[in-house]
N, C-alpha and C positions, 0 to 999 in steps of 0.2 A: 332070817339073817344070812348074809352070804358075802364072800369075797367076790370081787369082779377082777378078772384078768384079761388084759388085751395084749396079745403076743404078736408083735410085728405086723400090726394091722395097716392095710393100705386101702385107699378108696380112690377110684377113678370114675369120673363122669364121662369123660371122653378118652380115647386111647392115648396112652403115654402122657396124660396130664393129671398127675395125682393131686388131689386136694387134701388128703391125709397121707403122710409119708412115714412108714415104718414106726408106727405108734406102739410103744411098748410100755405098759404100766400095770402094776399090781395095786389094787385098792383093797384095803383090809376090811374085814367084817366090822360094821358099825362106824366106819370112818366117814368123815365129811370132807369130800374132795371137791375143789372148785377148779373148773377149766376157765381160764381167762385169757383174753387176747383181743386184738382188733377185729373189726368186721372182716370176714373172709378168711380167717386164720384156720378154719376147720374144726372149731370147738363144737358147734351145733351138729355138724355132720358126724363127728365122733359119738356124740350123745345119741343121735338117731340110729347109729349102727348098733350101739348097746341095746337100744329099745327094740331093734328089729324093723324100724321104719326105713332103713337104708340097707342095701346088701353090702357085704364085705367083698372087696375085690381080691384081697389076699390077706393071709394071717388068720388068727383065731381069737374068738371071744368066749370067755368062760364066765358063767354066773354060778357061784358055788363050784362044784366039780363038774358041771355039765357044760359041754361045748354047745353054744347056742346059735352058731352061724346060720343053721337051716331051720331053727325053731321059730314058729310064728310069734308075733308080739304077744298075743293073748296067752301063750303058754310059757312065757319067760318069767312069770311071777314078778313083774315090775309094775310100778305106777309112775306116770309121767304128768308133770304140771307144766303147762305151756305158758308162753307170753300172753296169748289170748285165752281167757278163762273158759270160753266155750260152754257156758251154762245154758241149759234149756230154758228159754224165757217163759214158757207156759207152765213150768213146773215150780213147785215150792222148793225151798232149800232142802227140806227133808227128802223130797222126791228126787232132786238132782243128786244128792249124796247116795241115795238108795238104788238109783237106776242100774248101775253096773252090777250090783249084787243081785238084783232081780233077774237080770239076764243070765247070771250064773246059777239061777234057781236055788238060792240059799233059802232056808226056812225063814218065815216072817219074823219069828222071835230073834233069830240070829242077826237079821238085817237091822231090826230095831235096836238091838244091843250095840252093834257096831256104829250106827249112826249117832246114837246118843252119847256114846263114849267119845267119838271124834268131836262132836259138837261141844262137849264139856272141855276137852283139851284145848280147843280153839276159842272157847268163850263165845259160841254162837248159838247156844241152846234157845235163847229168846228170839232167834231169827228163823227157826225151822219152818214156820208157817208162812213166811214172806216169799215173794217172788223176786228174781234178780233185779228187776227194774226199781224195786224199793230199797236196794242196798247201795251203800257207798262202794268206792273202788276197793278200799281195804277189806270190807266185809265180803265182797265177791271173791277177793283173793283167798280169804279164809275158807270160803265154801269150796273153792277149787282144791285147796289143800285137804279139806275134809273129805272130798270125793276120792282123793288118792289114799288117805289114811285108812278109810273103811275097807279097802282091799287087803290090808295087812300084808303088803308085799315084802319080798326079800330086799328089794332095792328101790329107792326113790330117785327119779330123774327129774331135774328141774331146768327148764330152758328159759332163762331170763324172765322169771315170774314177776319181778317187781318193776319192770321197765315202763309199765303204764301208770305207775303211781307217782304222786307228787313227791318232792324231795323229803318233806317231813315224814310222810307216811312210809317212804322207803326205809328211812332210818328205823322207824318203829318195827316194820315188818322184818328187817334184817335180824333184829333181836328176837322176834317171835319165832322165826324159822330156826334160829340157833337153839332156842329153848325147846322147841318141838323136837329137834334131833336128840337133845339130851334126854328128853322124856321117853321117846319111843324107841331109842337105841337101834336105829335101822341104818344100813349103809345108804349114804346120800351122795349123789353126784350132781353138781350145780354148775350151770353155764352162765357166764356173764361177760360183758365187755367192760364192766365197771371195776377198776382195780380196788376201789374202796370196799366194795362188796366182798371181793375176794380176800382182802386183807383181814376184814373183820369177821368173816364167817368160816373160813376153811380151816380144818386141821392141817391140810396140805393144799398148796396151790400148784396147779399145772399151767405154766405160762406157755402159750402157743403162739407161733407166727409162721405163716406160709406152710401150714400143715405139719409142722415139726415142733416137738417139745423142746423149748428153749431151756427150761429149768423146772424141776419138780422138787419142792421142799416146803418146810414150814413157812408161814408168813414172815416171821422174824428173820429167818435165814435168807429168804429171797430178797428182803428189803436191805439187810445189812451186808450181804455177800452175793450180789447179783453175778450170775455166771458170765454175762456178756453185756455189750452196749445196749442191745434191744431190751433186755430185762431191766437194766438200770434205768433206762429212759421211760419204760412203760409203767413201772411200779413206783409210786410216790406222787404226792400232790402237795405243792408244786413239784414238777419233775426235777430230776437231777441236772445240775449244770455240767456242761461238757466244754472242754477246751482242748483243741488239738495242738500237739507240739512234739517235743522229744525229751528224752532223758539224756543228760550229758554230764560227764565227769569233768570237774575243774578243781585243780589244787587239792586232790584227794577227797573232794566232796561231790555228792550227786545232786544235780539240779533238774527240775522240770522247767523247760523254756518253751513258751508259745504265746502268741497273741499279746506280746508286750509284757508278759509275766516271767519272772525268774524266781522260782520257789525251791528252797532247799529241802531235799528229802531227808527225814530224820535218820540217824545212823542205824538205829535198830531195825528200821524197815529196809534199809539199803541191801543188807545181806540176803534178804529173802526174795529180792526182785532179780531173777536170773535173766541173762540175755539169751537169745535164741540158740546160741552155740554153747551155752552153759558156762561162759567165761566171765561172769560178773555182769553188772548192769550196763556198762559201756555206754554207747550212744545208740539209741533206738527210737523209732517213731512210736508214740503213745497218745492216748487220749486220757486226760485227767478228768475225773468225775467227782463232783462234790455236792452233797445234799444241802438244800437251803438252810436247814437248821444247824449245819456245821460251819456256817458263816455268821459270826456274831458281831454286835457292836463292840468296838474296842473298849468302851467304858464298862461293859457288862461282864467281862471275863478277866481272870488273873493271868498275866503274861507268863508263858513258858517257852522253853527253847524250841518246842515243836510248832509254835504258832508263827504264821506269816502275817505281817501287817499289810493291809491293802488300802490304798487310797482310791476311792471310788466316787463317781458322779451319779447322782440320783436321776433316773428317768421317770419312774412311776412309783408311787407309794400306795399300796392297796391296804387299807385299814380293815382288818378282819375282826376287830373287837379285842380278842385275847392276844393278838399278834399282828405284826405288819409284814406284808410281803413287799420287800424293797427291791425294785428292779434297778440295777446299777450297771455302769460300764467300768470295768477294771482293766487298765491298759487298753487293749482293743477288744476285750472279751465282754459279752453281755452275760450277766449273772442275776440270780434271784437269791436274796438273803431273807431268812425268817427271823425277825428281830422283835425285841420287847416293845410293846405299844407305848411305853413312856417316852420313847424317842420320836420326835416329829420332824419330818422332812418334806420338802416340796421339790418338784423337778428343777434341776440345775444346782442343787445344794451339793457340797462336797461332804463326804462322810468317811471316817476311818473304821475299817472293818478288820476282823481277825479271822483267819482261816486255820483250822486245826489240821496240820499236815499228817497227823496220825490217823485221821478219819477220811482222808481223800481216797478215792478209788483210782486205779490205773489199769487201762485196757490196752492191749496190743493194737497199734495203729493200723495194722493190716487185717488181722483176723477179727478184731473186735472182742476177743475173749479176755476175761479178767486175768491179769498177771498173778502168778502164785504169790501169796503173801502181800498182795497190793492193797490190802485194807486190814486194819486191826481193830 
């Protein structure tokens, strides 16, 4: 078991073009951390630097108390599970799981113990005599995990291990990997582009974009208090609604105005929204963000002073069974609301919706950073 520390790590493939920029992160012993972001954001490159499969251009990586920048992958005491399971087709499941241990010349009885213990954890004891071609995708994934477990490493590294599975099996395997982490209590670093995987699996999420950490925090904190527009738009499904406009004071009250909307900011939120010069909210360019679940059908909620009534026109109604994703136009702004399935609408219908102004997010219109106190 070990901590993993990355101190101001930089990676260049070509001169002066960094793909990972000043990456600084401490991962605690036995923690499950997920790197998430779009394709090309640098998450896999960072994982490969931890594994020793990519060299570090600048900065330091520590596993435990040992600096490993110049340590070969085989000596880092890590195990990696890739997107491609890379099982040997001519070997049985037992032989695939035992192969790395044989190369390390472990005693036969120790190899047998580790393989059977890992197989029991993963519920694949009945598959040990089969070859990969006789296994389903989920069973192959379990074998790949078993091959990593038998090494009893300090750190597990997983690079999009579920991306080849169908949707139902992905859901099942997410839970299995989480239970596996709870059982073996080993530090795990997991890479995915799927924000649902990140939200459901990680103790902490590291949201990356363009080689930079955008936010690192618990799933709940990242979801409810995104640090900037990128995080707010990337995390959540359906994504957060955004409307560009400005904050403006009128008759002693503060309003958001933009795209045909005029929404009053509740008084208790007004005091915490500072202007760039520190002189109150004033008038400033902002982006309003609102989660689909914070827009409700007017009949489904009790009215309060902090709610804004929106008259909207339906464009698309996506029936999801337990809820409806209602795509609407409010003023000139396109939004998605997540409403109760007992309400039925077709394109062209008018609908009255309610927006909870205590739950909206406000971002600086120039920097994209969340305004202090802009969400409660």
